[in-house]
C-alpha positions as CSV (number, residue, x, y, z in Angstrom):
1,M,91.8,-73.2,-55.0
2,K,88.4,-73.3,-53.1
3,K,90.0,-73.9,-49.7
4,L,92.5,-71.1,-50.3
5,S,89.7,-68.7,-51.2
6,I,87.9,-69.5,-48.1
7,L,91.2,-69.1,-46.0
8,L,91.9,-65.6,-47.6
9,A,88.3,-64.5,-47.0
10,A,88.5,-65.7,-43.3
11,M,91.8,-63.9,-42.8
12,S,90.3,-60.7,-44.5
13,L,87.4,-60.6,-42.1
14,S,89.7,-61.2,-39.1
15,T,91.9,-58.3,-40.2
16,M,88.8,-56.0,-40.5
17,A,87.4,-57.1,-37.2
18,A,90.8,-56.5,-35.4
19,T,90.8,-52.8,-36.6
20,A,87.1,-52.1,-35.9
21,Q,86.9,-51.7,-32.1
22,N,88.6,-51.2,-28.7
23,K,91.8,-53.0,-27.9
24,V,91.4,-56.0,-25.5
25,G,91.7,-54.6,-22.0
26,E,91.1,-51.0,-23.0
27,F,88.6,-48.6,-21.5
28,S,87.0,-45.8,-23.2
29,L,84.5,-43.1,-22.1
30,K,81.9,-41.6,-24.5
31,P,79.8,-38.5,-23.7
32,M,76.7,-38.4,-26.0
33,I,73.8,-36.2,-26.9
34,G,70.8,-36.8,-29.2
35,I,66.9,-37.1,-29.6
36,N,64.3,-39.6,-28.6
37,V,61.2,-40.3,-30.7
38,S,59.1,-42.1,-28.0
39,D,55.6,-43.8,-28.1
40,I,53.5,-45.9,-25.8
41,T,51.7,-49.2,-26.6
42,T,48.6,-49.9,-24.7
43,N,45.7,-52.5,-24.4
44,E,43.0,-49.7,-24.4
45,D,41.2,-48.0,-27.1
46,V,43.4,-44.9,-27.0
47,T,45.5,-43.7,-29.9
48,Y,49.1,-42.8,-28.9
49,K,51.4,-40.6,-31.1
50,S,55.1,-40.2,-31.0
51,K,56.6,-37.2,-29.2
52,V,60.2,-35.9,-29.5
53,G,62.5,-35.3,-26.4
54,F,66.1,-34.9,-25.4
55,T,68.6,-37.6,-24.4
56,G,72.2,-37.2,-23.2
57,G,74.8,-38.7,-21.0
58,V,77.8,-40.9,-20.9
59,E,78.8,-44.6,-21.5
60,A,82.0,-46.4,-20.5
61,E,83.1,-49.4,-22.5
62,Y,85.6,-52.2,-22.0
63,G,87.2,-54.3,-24.8
64,V,86.6,-58.0,-23.8
65,T,87.8,-59.6,-27.2
66,P,88.9,-58.3,-30.6
67,W,85.3,-58.2,-31.7
68,L,83.2,-57.7,-28.3
69,G,83.0,-54.8,-26.0
70,V,80.8,-54.4,-22.9
71,S,79.4,-50.9,-22.1
72,L,77.3,-49.4,-19.2
73,G,75.8,-45.9,-19.4
74,A,73.9,-43.3,-17.6
75,L,71.6,-41.3,-19.8
76,Y,68.9,-38.7,-19.1
77,S,66.0,-39.5,-21.3
78,Q,62.8,-37.5,-22.0
79,Q,59.9,-40.0,-23.0
80,G,56.2,-40.4,-23.1
81,A,53.7,-39.8,-25.9
82,K,50.8,-37.7,-27.2
83,Y,47.3,-39.2,-27.2
84,E,43.8,-39.0,-28.4
85,A,40.7,-40.7,-26.9
86,S,37.0,-40.5,-27.6
87,I,34.2,-42.2,-25.5
88,L,30.5,-42.4,-26.3
89,E,28.5,-43.7,-23.4
90,R,24.7,-44.4,-23.3
91,D,22.8,-44.0,-20.0
92,V,19.5,-42.9,-18.5
93,N,18.7,-39.9,-16.3
94,E,16.8,-40.0,-13.0
95,I,13.5,-40.2,-14.7
96,G,14.5,-42.9,-17.1
97,Q,15.0,-40.8,-20.2
98,P,18.0,-41.9,-22.4
99,L,21.1,-39.9,-22.1
100,L,24.2,-39.8,-24.3
101,M,27.6,-38.6,-23.1
102,Y,30.5,-37.9,-25.5
103,I,34.0,-37.2,-24.2
104,K,36.9,-36.4,-26.6
105,M,40.3,-35.9,-24.9
106,N,43.8,-35.2,-26.1
107,G,46.9,-34.7,-24.1
108,K,50.5,-35.7,-23.4
109,V,52.2,-38.2,-21.1
110,K,55.7,-36.9,-20.1
111,V,58.2,-39.1,-18.2
112,D,61.8,-38.3,-17.6
113,Y,64.2,-41.3,-16.9
114,I,67.8,-41.8,-15.9
115,N,68.4,-44.8,-18.0
116,M,71.3,-47.3,-17.4
117,P,71.8,-49.7,-20.5
118,L,74.3,-52.6,-20.1
119,L,75.1,-53.6,-23.6
120,A,77.2,-56.1,-25.5
121,N,78.8,-54.3,-28.6
122,F,79.5,-56.7,-31.4
123,Y,82.0,-55.2,-33.9
124,I,81.3,-56.7,-37.4
125,Y,83.2,-54.3,-39.7
126,K,85.5,-51.2,-39.5
127,G,83.8,-48.8,-37.1
128,L,80.4,-50.6,-37.3
129,A,78.9,-52.4,-34.3
130,L,75.6,-54.1,-33.4
131,K,74.4,-53.9,-29.9
132,T,71.8,-55.5,-27.5
133,G,71.5,-56.0,-23.7
134,V,69.2,-54.8,-21.0
135,Q,68.4,-51.4,-19.6
136,V,66.9,-50.1,-16.2
137,G,65.3,-46.7,-16.1
138,F,64.6,-44.7,-13.0
139,N,61.7,-42.4,-13.3
140,V,62.8,-38.9,-12.0
141,H,59.6,-37.0,-13.0
142,D,56.3,-37.8,-14.7
143,K,53.2,-35.8,-15.7
144,L,49.8,-36.3,-17.4
145,D,48.2,-33.2,-19.2
146,L,44.6,-33.6,-20.3
147,I,42.5,-31.2,-22.4
148,G,39.0,-32.4,-23.5
149,L,35.5,-31.8,-24.4
150,I,32.3,-33.2,-22.9
151,A,28.8,-33.3,-24.2
152,V,25.8,-34.8,-22.5
153,G,22.3,-34.8,-24.0
154,A,19.3,-36.8,-25.1
155,D,19.8,-36.5,-28.8
156,L,22.5,-37.4,-31.3
157,T,22.0,-36.3,-34.9
158,S,25.3,-36.8,-36.8
159,D,27.7,-34.7,-34.9
160,V,25.2,-32.4,-33.3
161,Y,24.6,-32.9,-29.5
162,N,21.7,-31.5,-27.4
163,V,24.2,-30.5,-24.8
164,I,23.0,-30.0,-21.1
165,D,24.8,-28.5,-18.3
166,L,25.1,-31.2,-15.7
167,S,25.2,-28.7,-12.7
168,T,21.9,-26.9,-13.7
169,G,20.1,-29.1,-16.2
170,V,19.8,-26.2,-18.5
171,P,20.4,-26.9,-22.2
172,S,23.6,-25.2,-23.7
173,T,25.0,-24.8,-27.1
174,Q,28.5,-25.2,-26.1
175,F,30.6,-28.3,-25.2
176,G,31.7,-28.4,-21.5
177,G,35.4,-28.0,-21.0
178,L,37.7,-30.5,-19.3
179,Q,41.3,-29.8,-18.3
180,A,43.4,-31.7,-15.8
181,S,47.1,-32.4,-14.9
182,S,48.5,-35.0,-12.5
183,T,51.8,-36.4,-11.5
184,D,53.1,-39.8,-10.0
185,I,51.2,-41.7,-12.6
186,C,54.2,-43.9,-13.8
187,K,56.1,-46.6,-11.9
188,S,59.4,-45.6,-10.4
189,V,61.5,-48.4,-12.4
190,D,61.2,-49.4,-16.1
191,F,62.9,-52.5,-17.3
192,G,63.4,-53.5,-21.1
193,I,65.6,-54.5,-23.9
194,P,67.6,-52.1,-26.2
195,V,68.9,-53.1,-29.6
196,G,70.9,-50.9,-31.9
197,I,73.6,-50.1,-34.4
198,S,76.6,-47.7,-34.2
199,Y,79.2,-46.4,-36.6
200,E,82.5,-44.8,-35.3
201,Y,84.9,-42.6,-37.3
202,K,87.8,-40.9,-35.8
203,N,86.3,-41.3,-32.3
204,I,83.0,-39.7,-33.4
205,T,80.2,-42.2,-32.9
206,L,76.7,-42.1,-34.4
207,D,74.4,-44.4,-32.7
208,A,70.8,-45.5,-33.2
209,R,68.8,-47.8,-30.7
210,Y,65.2,-49.0,-30.3
211,Y,64.1,-49.7,-26.7
212,F,61.3,-52.3,-25.9
213,G,59.9,-51.6,-22.5
214,L,58.8,-54.9,-20.7
215,T,57.4,-53.3,-17.6
216,N,54.0,-51.9,-17.3
217,M,54.7,-48.3,-16.7
218,N,51.2,-47.2,-15.5
219,D,51.1,-46.8,-11.7
220,V,47.4,-46.3,-11.6
221,E,45.3,-49.3,-10.5
222,D,42.7,-50.9,-12.6
223,T,43.7,-49.0,-15.7
224,E,45.4,-49.7,-19.0
225,V,48.6,-51.5,-19.4
226,M,51.4,-49.3,-20.9
227,H,54.8,-50.0,-22.3
228,N,57.6,-47.5,-23.4
229,R,58.8,-47.6,-27.0
230,V,61.7,-45.4,-27.8
231,L,63.9,-44.7,-30.8
232,S,67.1,-42.9,-29.9
233,I,69.6,-41.4,-32.1
234,T,72.8,-39.8,-30.6
235,L,76.1,-38.4,-31.4
236,G,79.0,-39.1,-29.1
237,Y,82.9,-38.7,-28.8
238,K,84.9,-41.6,-27.5
239,F,88.0,-40.9,-25.2
240,K,90.4,-43.7,-24.9
241,L,91.4,-44.2,-21.1
């Protein structure tokens, strides 16, 4: 009886797997659109926060076995992160008096990629698949926007600064402003590992993936090491070819 139960369970799982995916040798094409929730990890004292962006493109899949499909995609992806940083530095002026400089910055790193994920799709139940593989991203545009405040002075009492205008040496009651914008700050190619899960119902596919970037995306020398982290949620429609 025990052996019969095991055999029936195996046959049941085999039947479910056989109806859960592309047929062997069949191609399919899946246009898809969705959103990214992207972030950046770093080795520096900077706080990055997630930003939301658009993603969309197309993936082609080939049925290798009754439970395995291989797919290759081309997806436009808006990535990056918001960040905050504060720096307090102690120094001396030209006549040896102690100085304090406080810089507080916030801004946004924006990077647009054309991502090409190569995935193995493991169909484990009716319409349900687990996936992993490798991904190469080609940077098509990047931008860094900075907005900040600078205070320089000889006193620091709580959060009150004796602010001095650096150009004139005259005391001021206001923070000095800092605003900057630059491009070409990220490397042209990003490489990493995506993992995900998808569910298909009547050719409509809901897909969720998380991407672990392995490449240091920062292209500025002698600065922080930065890696992409992206959660993508997309909705697609699969056409059998």
